SETOR-790171 format. One record per residue (C-alpha): x, y, z. Coordinates in pm, whole numbers, plus 50000, padded with zeros to 5 digits. Example, Ala and Ser with C-alpha at 12.3 -4.5 7.8 and 13.67 -1.06 7.14 Angstrom:
2
512304955050780513674989450714
END
This chain:
630
622549585683048621059587883394622049623983400620389631883072617089617383177616669642483446617479673083258614209682683104612549701183356615019724283505617109754283434616279788883508614329790783191612509760683301611209783383569608899796483308607639761783262606879758883626603779779783628601729748583699604209734283931602549728284259603399693684357602039672884628603449676284964605289644184953606819654384631606889627184376604579601384500602319610884781599769633784643597499626084927598889655485104599619680684842600579688084493604139695884414606539678084203608659695583957611089689383813613479697283703615039727883487617949727683243621569730583314623889759983318626819740783182627069721082865624399694582876626589672282669629029669282956626389650983154625049627382891625559627682520622509633582307622209606182050622429619881695621619608081345624089596481081623579628780887624369650881185627279628481278628769634080935628259671480964630109672281293632869651181144633089675980858633579703281118632489734880935631079745880607633619760880365633199784480077635349766879821637999783979611640719771579380643459786279601644689777879946644759805480205648399811480110647709814779739648879779979647646959761679378645009730979478642869704379322639359716679259636869688379235633769707079124631579676279135632619667879490632199703479611628779705879455627819673379624628959687079960626909718079902623759698479830624379676780135624919704580382621999724480250619789697480394620709707980746618569728880975620599760280915620529781780599622829766180337626229781680268626749800579944627289778079639630869767979555632889791279340633179779178980636419793078839635149789978482632569816978562635179839978709636819861778442639619871278680640449834578732640329823978364641959854078194645399868578232645979905778272646549907377896643199890177835644729857077729642959824777817644649802978072644049771878281643189782078634644379748578771647989752178654650449767478901652059788278628648849807578581647679809278941646279841679071647709852379406645089864379652645429896879844647869895180134646519879280453643269869780281641729838980438638899817280324635559825780481634189799880720630569794080818630219780081173628409747781233624709755181289623149743781616620699715081591617199722781721616819712282085613869690481988612189683881657608619680281788606149707881708604419726781993601269706581929603179673981965604849686082283601559696482439600079662482350602929644982528602529667382832598829658682851599649621482840602319623283109600129647183308597329621483321599909595183417601139618183693597619621383833597879588084009600529598684256598279625184410594989608484329595899576384511596609596584824593789621784824591019598484715591789578085026591339604985294587519607585319587269569785371589599567485673586719565785921584829540585707587939518585684588459519086060584899506786114584969480885834588299465385943587739470686318590839491486379591339526086528591569557786322595169561786440595979527286303594399535285967596399567485955599519545885964598749536085605599369572485514602749571285683603739539185505602519553585177604719584285226607779563585314607509541485005606599571484795609819588184903612079558284848610739542884527611359572684293615079569684365614889534584221612559542383931614149575983854617609560883819616269534283584614349560283381617529580683338619329549483219616889526383040614459552482908611149568383008608769545982820609779511682959609829524883316606389540283272605119505983167606839488083454605669512183723602069511783598602119473783596603109473983964600389499484037597709478883862598679447184051598449465984382594979479284300593759444284217594819432184562593419463084737590049457984569589679425884773591569436385090590059413985363592049428185656594259456885762597529438285697596709433885327595619470285306598859482385466601189461185249599549467784917599099504884986602879505585006603159486584677600619510384526602819539584631605849522684474604029520584143602539555384135605229576684298607619574984003605169588883749605859624683855609639623183833609539604683501607159630883365609549658283471612269639883287610169638682971609609676182984613329682183022613939659382725611709678382485611899714982593614809739482624615029760982938613339791082777610179770782705610169746782996608299767683251605029768283059605069730683006605949722683366603229745783493600619729183274601919694983373601559703283740598129718483689596879685583545598339666283836597079691084092593579686083958593579652684139594069670784469590789688984413588599661184277590219630784440588649635084785585249642484632585379610884421586639590984718583869604184941581159595184690582519560184627583089552384995579679565885097577659546084840579799515784747582299510885030585989519685048587079490384825585299506384529587969533484539590609508484432588379493984161588039529084021591829534184028592339500083865590129508683569591569543583523595209532183546594639503683299593249528083042596199551483099598709523383046597039514982715597379551382603601069551482699601749519582505599889532782202601029568982179603949578482407607349577082229610679573982405612169608382477615379601182671617939620582470620619593882493618169570682313615829592482105618119622382050616139653581969613149633281853614319628381495615739593181539613929561681436612909541081736612309503881754611199477381998609839488682332610839524882261608459527981965604779535782032602409511581863600759539381662603979544781466603839509381336600659516381143600929553181052603119569880792606559578180924607199615580976609519630980718612019642080982612849606881102616469595981052618659566281138620899570181445624619572781384625279541481589623509514381784622249523082128624589509582395622719504882720624529516483028625249488683273622929488583573624859485883897624289493684263625959527184199623169535683954620679537384241623049554484483623959582084237620959604684320621939604384689625209621584600623199652984528622729656884903626429665184933625799698084751625129724185018622839745884807620789715784700620549702585057619409736185198616669739084938615529703384998615349708185374613299740085355610919725285098610669693385303609629712285616606899731185429605749698785269605579681485605603369708585755601059708685457600819670685481599929673085850597189698285772595759675785502596019642485685594359656386000591419671485811589209640585829589459636886206589209673886292586259682186068584359650386154584699657186526583969694586514581269695386244579909659486235580399653785861579879620785676582209606185410580489624685126580769658785293584299651185410585219646885045583809681284966585809696185255589039687985069588039709484769589599742284897592879724184950592819710284597591829743384441594599760484635597209737784481595989746384131595779783884193599159784784362600789766084075599219787983808600159820883973603719811384057604209797983707603469832083558605659849183815608539825783739608249832683369608419870183427611259866083676613349847083427612829873683162613799900683409616899881283513617839876483149617499913783081619589922383387622219897383281622509914182940622949948583097625519937483354627579919583091627139946882824625449923082584623259935182294619489935082333619269908782062621329884482272619429853682381620619828582634621609795982465618989768682472621369743582624624219760382804623119787283045626119807483165627489796683501627289832683627623579835583549621749845983873619539815383898619089816484276617829852384277615529845983985613919815384143613659827984500612569863584425608989858884555609719832984823609719857585115606149870485090604779836384992606399820985300604999848985518601429841485406601989804385465603279810385819600399833385917597719810585770599189779785941599529797386276595889808386277594419776386127594589754886440592779780186658589829781886416589209745086495589919745286869588049775387013584629761187094582839794687113583579803186750582799768086629579149774786716578939804686483576909798786165578979790085858582169791386063583419761085871584229784785584587019801285789589279770685837588539760085481589689793985350592869790685554593369755985405593099771985062595839797085152598049770285305597719748184996598279776784749601369790784922602919757085007602569744784651603989777284518606989771484745607239735684615607339748584258610059773984333611999748684535611789720384282612699742683990615779756184164616869721384268616519710283908618529740383795621269731184038621329695183913621609699183533621169667383336619629649783636615969659283615614449626183723617139620183984616809655084134613049650884152613489616784313615859629784581613519659084643610719634284687612819613384923613479642585157609909655285146608269621685195610709611685466610009642985668606329641485577606009605685701607409615586039605079645486062601959626085966602819598386211602789623086501600069646986379597119630386556599149625286874600219661886885596689674486828595319651587099598059661287347598339699087313595389708387093595089719286731595839755886805599179750086976600139722886726599829743986413601209775286578604299755386670604599742286315604399777786178607249788386408609339759186281609079773885929610279807386063613239789886225614149773985890614169806285687617939811685742618449782185506616929803085227618899834285320622199815485321621399799684987620499833784837623889848684921626209818484923624509796684663626049813584356629539808784499628949772084574627579766684225630489784584059632959764084263631219732084160631219742683794634929750283799635639716483957633659698683685635449717783411638849709083554
END
């Protein structure tokens, strides 16, 4: 069940969905630094191996029946057999209610002159062995294969509505981080602590943001998306209540961590929802849109935070988050249905209790709703449930991708977290203008997500076409919605544009520090636009890398969408927390120019991880697939 939860967001086809995927630097929870949290694509192997999709009684009976048969009065060897016309007609009516075109109607021997007349034209009973008609030699009864159930029953409109809801829910991970940055100086003065001490709240936020999704993601993959959404938002609301009255730095530090624990999971759970409702071929567009909504908080969060802190004090920020999160929780309770496939199947099963949105209790039930074939048996929650995502780190291809993405995330986080101090010192900006300074960074995350989403969609189509040619498949062949072939070139499709995107990121990061440390150029009019433009490039390219990275990791962890996102978040936030903790110290010790040039060179040193994964990744994946099959 835990496996199934994660699967929505992440096969190669899901790459298409990733066009909005630019997650925050920390990954799942710490949007304060960036926007990137994907999730997760579909699987190459049979999804059902990971976690069974719950089905209805009708579908269960169809599977038990096996296949549809065109009935005849003879066995395949010409022997007579009982022909129950009423029963066969009933079977025909029953199966015609399936999603596939109905089989041809049963053969009625009384309408078949060959079956009811002898060669001399005499009447005879077709059910008596003495008058049986032998079929041609080797003739076998035609069989119609079992039609495939639709991946999900929701219409595109319903799916987009769900993505908007979970997108708004996912805003809080990044919004809680970015809305906080412009007020760092105001907090240090209000609570009588140094700016370095206040920056420690960013580090603690990143640490909790990295750890908590492993806990929440495992529960979401086991207990369902909807109850975990409610639980995590409840924690987030409680934290905001305490932060609204924070009298000292200790309270601020503790409850900022609790706030991160409540908001960080919303991204990974949202990725799981998308994997639940969309097949790989459609997933990219939904993931891209989902990320675009979340990335919006990167752009507007600092502006809102600057305005609130400048006119009402920094505590008003948490009052604003409290009101907004409470309204979002109400929307989730009212309208968001359970989507975990081990509970809700493909969306056609009747839900009850906590899994049923309140709106369904007052509106007319959709015509497609059916009873499940059996009661839902909840998987037992054990310590292993929470350790399971960590096992993904033993996969070499997954680990290499996580490390490279984590390094890029860390550098982006260091750029973002140091913005307040650098721009206040060099340009003398107040909280309101500091909020505006973060706009290029936020816009970059949105632009980067949108562009890479389109590129990923085209890359997947190109990879699919190449796959058909290499394997001599007809042009009409379409990759199955569930089971992508294990030899599909997922690594090449996902990483096709990574080289030039990384090059732009390295150059922009290397130059960025010098634009803020050379005093002669700082005196030039409107020079502030130069470092801000570089921030835009850094944000756009880093978030594009996050999208590529998260999608591939999801592809490599089929059926584990939420878990793969959680482990991605853990690595990113862990590395990001270390980087942010030392950012101010490095800048003070060696200067901004040398600091960011050194960080750019670290990315160059990590590029062999990508090269190795490009060439060796397919072999590692094939080996893992063979092991699972055996």
